[in-house]
N, C-alpha and C positions, 0 to 999 in steps of 0.2 A: 298450301305449301308451307312446310315447316322450315324455318331458317335456324341454322345453328350458329352459335357464336364462334368465330374463328379462334378466339383465345381458348375456349373450352375444348375445341377440337385438338389443338396442338399442345395442350397443357395437362399434365397429370398431377393433380393436387397431392397425391401421395408421394411425389418425388421432391416435395419441398420440406426442408428441415424445419421442425418445430422449435421455436426458441422459447425457453423458459427462464425466467429470472427467479432464482430460488435462494433464499437465505433462511437457514434453519438454525434455531438456537434452542437450547434447553434451559438456559439461564434466565431467570426472571429479571426484569428491568431493575427491580429494587436490590438485586444481589450482584449487579455488575459493578466492577471497580470504576472509580472516577479518577481521571487524570487532572491534576492541578499544577504539577511541575514537571520539568524535563527529567528530573531525577526519578520521579514515579514512572514516567514512560520508559526511561532507560532500564529501570529495574525489571519491569514486565517484559520488555523486549529481550534483555540479556538472558532471562530465564527461559525464553523460548528457543534460544540457540542451542544446538547440540554441542556439548563441550568438546567433542572430538572433531568438530567441523569449523569452529569459529576462527581458528588460526591457520586453516588450510585453504579455504576458498571464500571469495566474497559472495555474500548473499544479501538480497534486499528483502526486507519484510515491512509490513505496514499494520499499524493499529487503526481500526475503523471506529470512529467515535460518533456518539449522538450529539444533539445540540447542547446538552448539558455535560458534554465530555465524558460520558459513561462509555466504557469499552463495549462495542458491539461484537468485535471479533479481532482476530489477528490472522494475517495470511502471509505466505511467502510469495513475493512478486516475481523474483528471479534468483537464479544461482549462476554464478560465473566461474571464473578461474582464480588464479592466485592474486591477480592485481586489478580485476575489473568484474563488474556485474552490470548487465544491461537493465536500465530502468525505463521501461516502455510506458510512456504517459497513458497511452490507450488502455493498457492492461491495468494500470493503477486505478484508473477511473471506472473500468468495468467492475472491479471489486467494490469500489466505493458506492457506485450506483446500485449494485446488486444488494448491498447491505443497507441501502437508504441512509448512508452516513452523511453527516453534516460537516464533519471534519476528519482529517487524516493526519497521522504522524508516520512519516517514512523513516526507515533506518537501514543502514548497511554497515557491515563490519570491514575494518581494515586488518587483515591477517598479520600485517607487519607490526602492529602495535602502535603505529603512528596515528593519532586521532585528529591530526590537522586536515582540514578539508582541501581537496585539490581544486584546481580551476574547473575541472569537469564536474565535480560535486556541486560547486556553486552554480554552474550553468544549468544543470538539470534541476536544481532546486528552484531556480527562477522560472524555468519552463513549466514545472509541475504547479507552482503557485499561480502562474498566469492561466493555465488550463483550468485549475480549480475555481478561479474567479468567474470564469465564463459559466461554469456549471453550478455555482453557488455552493461549492464544497471547499472549505478552507483548509489549506496546508498549514497546520499548526506548528510543525517542527520537522526538521530533518536531523536525525541523530546519527553520529558516527561512533560505532562501538569498537572496542578492541578486545583481545583475549583477556585482558585484566578487567575484572568486574567494575571497578570504580574509575576507569580511565575512558572517558568519552567526551565528545563535543556536541553541544546542542547548537545548531545553526540559528535557532530562534534566540537563544540566550546571547549569542555572539552578534546579533543584530542583522543577520542575513535574510531574515524573513519578516 
């Protein structure tokens, strides 16, 4: 008498989603820019923003960094409205893990032009920092950009990280 496994009877393996972790780059490690200062990070991040978008809606982006602070990539984490953008910690670290990043720099813009961090900016920074510590992925900075290229705040430079 042949016994069948009850799990195999009720389970079709073709109905399970296949999960792939994919990070694709065409840039050689030796050609990747290295981040040493908040100004360098701000410059790269500012260039990634669409000029017709930076003063209209809040967007959160992230630089993914190697152990030696070389840029592995940049990604848009979320896009919000005029005065807010959701920074989902789970999404942030999905990208970081996918790229095998050792550090991240998050950034968002204030369309109003005011680069001062809000209480919610400080709160989410602490949350992301704590989550990163568990995963051994360091939050190196949280930069607030404005529509003016040289007006920004680095929460690391301000002592919040």
